[in-house]
N, C-alpha and C positions, 0 to 999 in steps of 0.2 A: 504493499499499501502506497502512495505517493504523495505526503502534502507539498501543498505550494503556499509559499508567504510570500508577499508584495506591500512593498513600501513604495508609494507614488509618490513624490513631490511633486513642487511646480514645475520644474522641468529635469524629472528625474524619476528611473524607476526602477528599484532597487529589488531584487529575488533570490529566497534561497529555496531548493528542490530539496527534499528530506526523506529518505527511505526509513518509514515507521517500524518495519517489521529486520531490519538490521540496524537501528539505531545510530544513521551515519546521516552526513549530508552528500549527496549526488553531485551539487553543481550551485555554484553563487556567480552573482553577477549585478551589474547595471547599463542600466540604458541613459546616456547623459544626452543631453541639449534636447529633449525631447519639446515639440511645439517651437524650438528656435532658429532649428535648420540647424546642419553639419553634424548631425546627431550618429552615434555610433554605440553600439554595444560591446562591454567588457565582461567577457564568460571563462568560469574558471572550475575547471573538473578535476580534482583529485588524479596523481599522475599521468598529468596531462599540461604541455605549453597554455597559458594562458591565448584566448582568441579573442583579437578584437578586430570590430569590422564597421564600416561607415554602411549606415541606413538610414533613411529619409524616413523620421516621425514627427509628423505635422501636428499629432493628437496622440494621447494618450493609449487610444484602441490598437492604433499601427504600433506602439511601443509594447504592450500586451501581446499582439499578435509575433511581433517579432521574437518576443521570451520565447512562446511558444514554440514558434518553428526552430528555433535554435534548440531548446530542449529535446526536440521530437528527430532532428535532424540526423542524417545519416554521417555525417560526417565528425560535429560536435555533440551530439546527444548525449543522453543520459537515459531517456525512458524509450520507451516502443511508438507510446501513441497516445494521445488523451485521454485514454478512457484510465488511466493508471492511477491519475490524479483524482483523488476519493474527496478532499476538501481543499479551499485558499483560504488563508487567515492574510487579514488586512490590516495594516495599521492605518489607523485613526488619530489623530493632534488631538484633536479638541472634542470630548462628548460632554462638555456642560457638566449642568449636576444629575444629567438625567440616566447616566451609568455608571455602576459599583461594580462591573464587571463585564467581559466580554461577554458580544452576543451573536447568534446569528444575525446575518443581517436580511430583511424583509422591507417592505414599506413603510413600516411604522419605524424601523430603526433609519432608514433612509430621510424619513421624513424631520426626525429628530437631528441627524446631521446637519442636513441643510437648515435646521433653524437655528444650531448654534454657531452656522459658517463664518458669523460676523464677529466671532468672538476669536476667531482662527484666521483670519481673511489669507492667511501667506501659505498655508496648510491643507487647511479641511477643501478645499473647493479642487486642489489636486488629490487631495485620499479620494473624495465622491466620486470624481472622475477614471481615479482606479479602477475605483470598485465597476462601477458601470462598465466599464471596457470589458475588465475581467469576467463579468459577468453575461456580456455577450461572444465571448470567446469561449467561455464555460458555463453553460446556461442549466446543466443538469446536475451542479455539484455543491454543495453546500459554501456558502462564503459567510466567513466569521469574520467580526470586527472587534479588534484588540484597541482601547482608548489608553494614550498615554496619560489621563486625566483619572482613570477610573482608581488607579490605585488609592491616588489623592481623598478621597472621598470620605475617610476614617478620622479625617482633621477635623478637629472642633470646632464651634463658631469662632472662640476667640485666636484661633490662626489662621481662619479661612477669611471671617470680614473684616471688610474696610472700615474705619471710623468716617463712614461721610454719611447724609441721609441713608435712614434705612428702607426708607421707600423705595431706592434704588437698587437694592437688592432685592425687595420683595416684586417691582415693576420688568428690571431688567437685567437681573441674573447679574449684579454687580459685585463680585466675592474674589476670591485667589482660589485657582485650579490647579495648580500648579502642574508639569508636567516631566517628561524622562520616566514616566511610574511604569514601563515595561522592564526598564532598565533597572530600576531600585527593586523592585518587586524580586529580580532575579539574582542580584546581588546581596539583599538582606537574606533570602533564604539561603545562598552559600555563606552567606559569613554566620550565618546561623551552625551552619555545620560544620564552618571552622573551628568555631568556638566550641562546637560540645555541647550547645545549651538546646533549653526548645526555642522556637523561633519566636512563640509569643512570650518571651520572657525575655528577649531579648534588645537591647536600646542600642542605635548604632547613628553614625552620622556619616552619610554618604557623598561624597565629591562626585559630582559627575561631569567630567572636564573634556569639552570638545569643542567644535565651533560657537555650539549651544551649550549653557551652560548651568547646573544649576545643583544647590544639597539640599540633601533630604535631611530630618531628626524623624528617625524613625523609633515609639516606644513600644514596649510589649509586643513587635513585630508589626508594627500597622503605622502607617504615615501620621506623623502627628504635627510639623510644619513644614514648611519646605519655599525655597528663596524665589521661583517665579510665582507669578501672579495671574490677573486675569486673562494674559497674554504671555509667552516666553522672554517679553521687554524686560520684567524685572528683572532684579538680585545681582548677579554677578555679573563682573566685566567678561562680557563675549566678544568673540573676535570680530563681528559689525555690530554689534546692540550695545546701548550703553548699559543697560543695567540699573541699577538705582539711582534717580538723580529727584530734586528737587520736582514737584508738581509745576512749579510755578515757571521755573524754565524754559521751558517750550514756548510760554506766552509771554515770554521778555524777549525770547529772541524773534519769534513771528512779529510785533511790536516793531523791532529795529529792523528786520528785515521783509518784511514783507511776504512771508512765506505764509503758506496756506496750510490746513490742517493736515492733509494728503501727502503737501512738498514735506511738514515737518515728522509724521510717522514714517514716510521713507527713510527720512535723516537719523532718524531715534535707531529704528530695525536694521538699516543697510550701509550706513556710513559710520556709524560711529565705535564703541568699543575700542578694541586695540588698531583698526582700520583710522580711527577718527584720531587717536592719541600722535600714532607713528606718520599718518600719511599716505602709508604705502601701504604696510602690511596687515594681515588679518591671521595668517597663519604662523602659529609659534614656532615655527624653525627658522621660519625667513625673520622672525625677531630677536632670536637669539643670536642667529649668524651677526645680525647685523648688530646687536649690543656689544660682541665681542670682537665688531669691528668698530667701535668708538660711538655709535650712534645712539645720541644720549634721550633722546624720545623714544627709542626700543626698549631700552633700561626704565625709561619711566613707568611705560605700556606694561613691563614686567611686575615691576611693584605696586603698581595701582591694582594689576590684577590679583597677586598675592596678596594684597592688603585686604580687599573684598574676601576675598574667601577665608582669610582668618578670623575678619569680625563674624562670620556667618559661624564659623566652628566654634567662635569663641561664646557664639547667642545661642546656639544650640546646645552647648551643655550646660547653661546657663538653665535651658527650659526643662532639657529632659533631667537634671541631677546626677543620675548614675548612666555614663557612658562604655558599654563593653567592647567596642570597637570604631578604629577609624577607617572608611575605606575609599578609597581611589578606582573610580571606575571610567571608562570609555578614551575615545583617542589619546587625548593630552593625559589624562589622568592614569594609563596604562603604558606610558612611552615615554612622556617627558619629564624625566626623573630631574631635569631643572628645576621648574617650575613648580614639582614637590618639593624638592629643597626649600627655594622660597618660601613657600604656604610652612613648612613645619620646621623651617628655623625661629626659634624665641618659644615655642608652644611649651617647652619643659617644664615651668612652674605650671600646667595646665595637668601635667601628669602626661604629656606625650613628648616621647623623646625617640627621635630614628636615628639609626645609624648610616650615617652619611654613604659609608662602604655598601651596604645592602643596598641602597637607595640605586647608586650608582650601576647595580647589576639587573634591576627590575625594568626590563624593558621587552616583554612580550605578551602574546595573545595566548600563548597556549597552555600557561599555567597560572595558578593563584598564588602570589607571594606574602613574605610577610616581610617588614622593611624597619618593624621598631627594636630598641635595643631592649635585651632582657630585663632591667631595670624599669621599662616605662608601664606606668602601672594601664593605658590603654594600648592593648595593640593596635598596628598600623597595615593594615592591608591592602594589598594592591589585588584586586577580580576582575578578570578580562569580563566584560558584559555580554549577554546571549540572550537579546531581544528574540532574535530568529526562533531560540529553541521554545519560547514563553509562546512566543504567536503559534505555532506548529503545534503544541500539546493545548494549547487552549482550542484548538481549531478542529483536533480528534477528540476533546472530551465533547465540544459539543456536536461532533456529528455523532456523536455513540450516546450523548443523552446523561453522560456523567458529571459534567462542569458546576463549579459552582464557584462562589466568591474564595478568595485566596485561603481565608480563615477557615475554612470547609473542606479543601482541596490537596491533593499533594502530589506538588509535582515530583519528575524523575530526579531531578537534579538536588533533591534534597535530603537523597543517601549518599553517606558517608561511603557507600561505595560505588557512586556516580560516576562514569567514565565519558569525556565526548572524547569519540573516534580518533576524529579528525586533528582536534589540538594534543591527542595522547602520540599520534603518530609525528607530529609538528615537533612538540617538546624532545621525541628520541634524537629527530636530526639534530634540534636546536643545542641539546647537552652534546651533541659529537663534538660541537662548534666552540661551545661554550660550557665547560665542563663546571665552573663556577656558579654558573642558575642553579644547582641542586642542591647551593646551599643555602639557599633562601624559597626555596618550594615550603609553602604553606599546608603541611599534613592537618586532617580533621581531629580532634583531641578523642 
């Protein structure tokens, strides 16, 4: 049995093909520049060379059709025909407060996604287009939606409400929703395994750091607070998003410049953050290189990003009281040791003590590592996220009728004996080249 997962962005369509019986990933890939022209597919199959080909995709329907043709093709395919695919899981950025868990996509669900479309204007329209496109190509299998916001529906009112007129919440659903929920769910469950604790007696601070970044305070295994808000703009300094700022600032700049609301929203989402500070770079690797070459604004951008993350770590220590572990995940969290070091420097008095040598060794997606010193009161884990596996397991359980909210549902990766076959194979190859990595592998207690 094969399950396909799709993550459609405004100009891209990511996918993964999972063999449920073998518990292994058959293929992953992405179609980029969808709707923009000069689109192309990057397709990876274990044991083969990466396949890259140009293909015009003016719509998401064309992109999904290209994915299917590639997956079933004689030269680069991994499945015999479409009948092998038994379910499709879709990532949906924003489900508002209407969903507390993943759902089978029906007319009611699609109507709800469209109703909250304005809350996720950069992502939800593309998510919806991707679902519609996939349903045209695969009309006879269940399509399942996994919402980034669902994980955060356990937050209490004091965490999710804004101190604005209450009627805004009642009439317009103005509140904090939070995002990266699928990633937080996976890493929270895996952290509990590594700690040897009941997941619902585990308190965590999880830093999902990528182009978009957020921090999650997890209390007794459930989301308690998070840095992103009604949209993904609030919170940390991100690649192109400003994160936290004085609410009056945009109005001041609009009066000074004559910018309208749409232009300001675009500036805060696409021209701010690290790109806004450096004037050139949104990628942390470019910023680190520029800093080492003496670029002072690149150094400033790094310092600002690290400072903001530190503030949230401290704040969430205060609201949680007991913290069982600090977790880093996502592209920057998993690979950018220089950013982790900037964030962790100076946290010793809070009980968080990292080992610089261990931190330098940890830059892998193939295993979970621990980079704290033995005397650290709070262990520091780096847990490579696996949102696609969550989507796959949710889709399978929805198809079988066994799915429920995460408090009443057990994932395969909650077992001490869980093994990701692809990552295990990658780890063996990596250890052959970098045997020192073995010193920091985190084993379940």
